[in-house]
Structure formats: C-alpha cells, structure tokens
C-alpha positions as CSV (number, residue, x, y, z in Angstrom):
1,M,52.5,-213.8,179.6
2,A,50.7,-212.4,176.6
3,F,50.3,-209.0,178.2
4,A,54.0,-209.0,179.4
5,V,55.3,-210.0,175.9
6,G,53.0,-207.4,174.4
7,F,54.4,-204.7,176.7
8,V,58.0,-205.6,175.7
9,I,57.2,-205.7,172.0
10,L,55.4,-202.4,172.2
11,Y,58.4,-200.8,173.9
12,V,60.9,-202.1,171.5
13,T,58.9,-201.2,168.4
14,A,57.4,-197.9,169.5
15,I,60.3,-196.5,171.6
16,L,63.5,-198.0,170.3
17,T,63.0,-197.5,166.6
18,P,62.8,-194.2,164.5
19,Q,59.6,-195.6,162.8
20,G,58.0,-196.3,166.1
21,Q,58.8,-192.9,167.5
22,Q,57.4,-191.3,164.3
23,W,54.2,-193.3,164.7
24,D,53.9,-192.2,168.3
25,A,54.5,-188.5,167.4
26,V,51.9,-188.7,164.6
27,S,49.3,-190.0,167.1
28,L,49.5,-186.6,168.9
29,G,48.0,-184.9,165.8
30,A,45.0,-187.3,165.4
31,F,41.4,-186.0,165.6
32,P,42.1,-182.3,165.7
33,W,38.4,-181.6,166.0
34,L,38.5,-183.3,169.4
35,R,41.3,-181.0,170.7
36,S,39.6,-177.7,171.0
37,D,39.6,-175.7,174.3
38,G,36.3,-177.1,175.3
39,W,37.4,-180.7,174.8
40,L,40.7,-180.1,176.5
41,S,38.8,-178.8,179.5
42,L,36.9,-182.0,179.6
43,Y,40.1,-184.0,179.4
44,E,41.4,-182.4,182.6
45,A,39.2,-184.9,184.4
46,R,42.0,-187.4,183.7
47,E,44.0,-185.7,186.5
48,W,41.5,-186.5,189.3
49,L,39.6,-189.6,188.0
50,P,42.4,-192.0,189.0
51,F,42.2,-190.7,192.5
52,V,38.4,-191.2,192.6
53,L,39.0,-194.8,191.6
54,L,41.7,-195.3,194.2
55,A,39.4,-193.7,196.8
56,M,36.7,-196.3,195.9
57,A,39.3,-199.0,196.2
58,A,40.2,-197.6,199.7
59,V,36.6,-197.8,200.7
60,A,36.4,-201.4,199.5
61,G,39.6,-202.1,201.3
62,I,38.2,-200.8,204.6
63,E,35.3,-203.2,204.2
64,S,37.8,-206.0,203.6
65,V,39.7,-205.1,206.8
66,I,36.4,-205.1,208.8
67,H,35.7,-208.6,207.4
68,R,39.3,-209.7,207.8
69,Q,39.8,-210.5,204.2
70,W,43.6,-210.6,204.5
71,I,44.3,-212.3,201.1
72,A,42.5,-209.5,199.3
73,M,44.6,-207.0,201.2
74,V,47.8,-208.7,200.3
75,T,47.0,-209.2,196.6
76,V,45.9,-205.6,196.2
77,G,49.1,-204.4,197.8
78,C,51.0,-206.6,195.5
79,L,49.3,-205.0,192.5
80,L,49.1,-201.3,193.4
81,L,52.6,-200.8,194.8
82,P,54.4,-202.5,191.8
83,T,52.2,-200.7,189.3
84,A,53.0,-197.3,190.8
85,L,56.7,-198.2,191.2
86,A,57.0,-199.6,187.7
87,S,55.2,-196.8,185.9
88,S,57.4,-194.2,187.7
89,T,60.7,-195.9,187.4
90,F,60.2,-196.9,183.7
91,K,59.6,-193.2,182.8
92,G,62.3,-192.2,185.2
93,G,65.1,-193.8,183.2
94,L,64.8,-197.5,183.7
95,L,63.3,-197.8,180.2
96,P,65.3,-195.2,178.2
97,R,63.9,-193.3,175.2
98,P,66.8,-192.7,172.7
99,D,66.8,-189.5,170.7
100,L,66.2,-190.9,167.2
101,G,64.8,-187.8,165.6
102,D,62.7,-184.7,166.1
103,F,59.5,-186.5,167.1
104,A,57.4,-184.2,169.3
105,Y,58.7,-184.0,172.9
106,N,61.7,-186.1,173.5
107,Y,61.3,-187.1,177.1
108,Q,60.1,-190.5,178.2
109,T,56.3,-190.9,178.9
110,F,56.0,-194.6,178.5
111,P,53.9,-196.1,180.1
112,S,51.0,-193.9,181.1
113,G,50.8,-193.8,184.9
114,H,47.2,-192.5,184.8
115,T,46.0,-195.4,182.7
116,A,47.9,-197.9,184.7
117,M,46.8,-196.7,188.2
118,S,43.2,-196.3,187.0
119,L,43.0,-199.9,185.8
120,A,44.9,-201.2,188.8
121,A,42.4,-199.4,191.1
122,V,39.4,-201.1,189.4
123,V,41.1,-204.5,189.6
124,A,41.6,-203.8,193.3
125,I,37.9,-203.1,193.8
126,I,37.0,-206.3,192.1
127,W,39.5,-208.3,194.2
128,F,38.1,-206.7,197.4
129,G,34.6,-207.7,196.3
130,P,32.6,-205.2,198.3
131,R,28.8,-205.7,198.7
132,W,28.0,-202.7,196.5
133,L,29.9,-204.0,193.5
134,N,27.9,-205.4,190.6
135,P,28.5,-206.1,186.9
136,A,27.0,-202.7,185.8
137,L,29.3,-200.8,188.1
138,I,32.3,-202.8,186.8
139,V,31.3,-201.8,183.2
140,L,31.1,-198.1,184.3
141,L,34.5,-198.3,186.0
142,G,36.0,-199.9,183.0
143,M,34.6,-197.0,180.8
144,I,36.2,-194.5,183.2
145,V,39.6,-196.3,182.7
146,W,39.1,-196.1,179.0
147,F,38.2,-192.4,179.2
148,V,41.3,-191.7,181.2
149,A,43.5,-193.4,178.6
150,A,41.8,-191.6,175.7
151,A,41.9,-188.2,177.4
152,S,45.6,-188.8,178.1
153,L,46.2,-189.1,174.4
154,L,43.8,-186.4,173.2
155,S,45.2,-183.9,175.7
156,Y,48.8,-184.3,174.4
157,A,49.8,-185.7,177.8
158,H,50.7,-189.1,176.3
159,R,51.4,-190.8,173.0
160,A,49.5,-193.8,171.6
161,S,52.1,-196.3,172.9
162,D,51.9,-194.9,176.4
163,I,48.3,-195.6,177.0
164,I,48.5,-199.1,175.5
165,G,51.6,-199.8,177.6
166,G,49.9,-198.7,180.8
167,A,47.0,-201.1,180.3
168,L,49.3,-204.0,179.3
169,L,51.5,-203.4,182.4
170,V,48.6,-203.8,184.7
171,G,47.2,-206.7,182.7
172,A,50.4,-208.6,183.2
173,F,50.6,-207.8,186.9
174,A,46.9,-208.5,187.6
175,C,46.7,-211.8,185.7
176,A,49.9,-213.1,187.2
177,I,48.9,-212.2,190.8
178,S,45.4,-213.6,190.5
179,A,46.8,-216.8,189.1
180,M,49.4,-217.2,191.8
181,A,46.8,-216.3,194.5
182,G,44.3,-218.9,193.2
183,M,41.6,-216.4,192.2
184,P,40.1,-217.9,189.0
185,P,37.0,-216.2,187.8
186,T,33.8,-218.0,188.6
187,G,30.2,-217.8,187.4
188,R,28.8,-216.6,184.1
189,A,31.4,-218.6,182.2
190,G,29.6,-218.1,178.9
191,A,29.4,-214.3,179.2
192,R,33.0,-214.1,180.5
193,K,34.3,-216.1,177.5
194,M,32.3,-214.0,175.1
195,W,33.6,-210.7,176.4
196,T,37.1,-212.1,176.7
197,W,37.1,-213.0,173.0
198,V,35.6,-209.6,172.1
199,G,38.5,-207.9,173.9
200,I,41.1,-210.3,172.3
201,L,39.7,-209.6,168.8
202,G,39.8,-205.9,169.5
203,I,43.4,-206.1,170.6
204,A,44.4,-208.3,167.6
205,A,42.6,-206.0,165.1
206,S,44.2,-202.9,166.6
207,A,47.7,-204.5,166.5
208,T,47.1,-205.4,162.9
209,F,45.9,-201.9,161.9
210,L,48.8,-200.3,163.8
211,G,51.2,-202.4,161.9
212,I,49.6,-201.4,158.6
213,E,49.5,-197.8,159.6
214,Q,53.2,-197.8,160.6
215,A,54.1,-199.3,157.3
216,V,52.2,-196.6,155.5
217,L,54.0,-193.9,157.4
218,V,57.4,-195.5,156.6
219,G,56.4,-195.4,153.0
220,G,56.2,-191.6,153.3
221,V,52.4,-191.3,152.9
222,D,50.9,-188.6,155.1
223,V,47.2,-189.1,155.0
224,P,45.0,-187.6,157.7
225,L,42.8,-190.7,157.7
226,F,45.7,-192.9,158.7
227,I,46.7,-190.4,161.4
228,D,43.3,-190.6,163.0
229,A,43.3,-194.4,162.5
230,I,46.4,-194.6,164.7
231,A,44.8,-192.9,167.6
232,L,41.6,-194.9,167.1
233,S,43.5,-198.2,167.0
234,A,45.3,-197.2,170.2
235,V,42.1,-196.5,172.2
236,V,40.5,-199.6,170.9
237,A,43.5,-201.6,172.0
238,V,43.3,-200.1,175.5
239,G,39.6,-201.0,175.6
240,G,40.3,-204.5,174.6
241,V,42.9,-204.9,177.3
242,V,40.6,-203.4,179.9
243,M,37.8,-205.7,178.8
244,V,40.0,-208.9,179.0
245,V,41.5,-207.9,182.3
246,L,38.3,-206.9,184.2
247,T,36.3,-209.8,182.8
248,N,38.7,-212.4,184.1
249,Q,39.1,-211.0,187.7
250,H,37.3,-212.4,190.7
251,P,37.1,-211.4,194.4
252,A,39.9,-212.9,196.5
253,K,39.1,-215.8,198.8
254,T,38.4,-214.7,202.3
255,T,39.9,-216.0,205.5
256,E,37.8,-215.3,208.5
257,S,39.3,-215.4,212.0
258,G,37.6,-215.4,215.3
C-alpha cells in the first residue's frame, strides 16, 4: 500500500503540476561532469542489462519447471506481465502528461520501464529460488538495478520521477503478490529488519529533501548544488525502494507432483 500510494503521490506532484514538471526537468541537468561522452557510453549498458536480468530469471524459471514449482511460475507471471503492461500503457497515454510549460521534452516517460523490468526480473529470480542464488548475488543484482535507474537519469533517457516511479510500481506489485501468495520472508529476521529500516530511512530522507529542493526551485533560486541534490535524492530513493523490496522477498513455496 505504501508503494502504491507513493506512486500515485509522485505522479500527481511531479507530472500534474508545473512545479513538479520543473523539478523533473531540472534533474536532467544534474551532475554535468557525469555526462561526458565517456560516461554516456557507459550508460548505454542500461539498454541491455535488463535483458541480462530477464535471461537470468528465465534460467531460474527453467529450473523451477524441472522441479515443478508451479506456484513460483504463476507468481512470476503475475509480476512480469503486469509490470511490462503497466509501464508501457502508463507512458502510452493512460497516465497523461499535460503541457504545463517548456520543461525539457514534453512526452510522457513516467515510469521508467528499464528500472521497472530490471527490478521485477530480480524479484522473479528470488521467487524462483534457484540453487545458485545467494545473498551476495542478490546484493549484486540489486546494484545492477540501481545502476540501470541511475544511468537512465544521467543519460537523459528519464527524469528523476521516472526512475523512482518504476521502482515504486514494482514494489507495489511484488509486495502485494507475495502477500497474497503466502510468501513471507523467512530466516535472518534481524538482518532483514535492519536493511528494511535502512531502505525506509533512505526513502524518507530522499522524499524530505526532494520536498525542500522543490520549494527552493519554486522560490526562484537556481543553485547548482540543489540541482545535483535533486538527482542524488532520486537515486537514493530508488536504492531505498530496491533495498526494501528485495530484502523482503522469499522463494515461492513449491508443490511437487509425482
């Protein structure tokens, strides 16, 4: 519910208001030293990394089919398909972006499909629970999701709200599906709670700073430090959402037949 409400609030404030659109446009100018040709070449990895993660999910899915883990197959399908459909239709016109001023490119890019599908793919891998999955790999995969989101912003492909929205969208879907499917996280309760709170605090701090930064922009103050802080708050928020989502997922219960 928190992720879903956050998604709606983000859309209303960042897309449907002139101040929000200005805030989004300003995020495209943050960290100019990270936008040279060399860096932009690195950010091109965002185009193929989601497919790598989806391929890993497919490999894990094959293992689930072999072991007849049908619940995992159903839950993953209920995550990946709606995520792809929602991210596409939202940008396709279901969530309009009114023309409220000359704020960068005026077409709808909310939410980021690259961010959403990358996070959904990692959640799918966790739900499949292949034998080769371990906590260190989950951390690495989470960092890849975070990179895809950051690269989407720094490469001018997406605004700040887009990458946050993509993560929130999958967070809402994943938590709802895992709750309905009866897949509560188990084991290492202390570590899970600690990292969950770290992620929540990161999200809360980012939301607070974004509010302050937007108020500064409304006041007509154009300070490079605040422009950079907007992008930094956005990527921290994405990292917080990714941390909370992945920390609280658990492999689907298996049903063996035969």
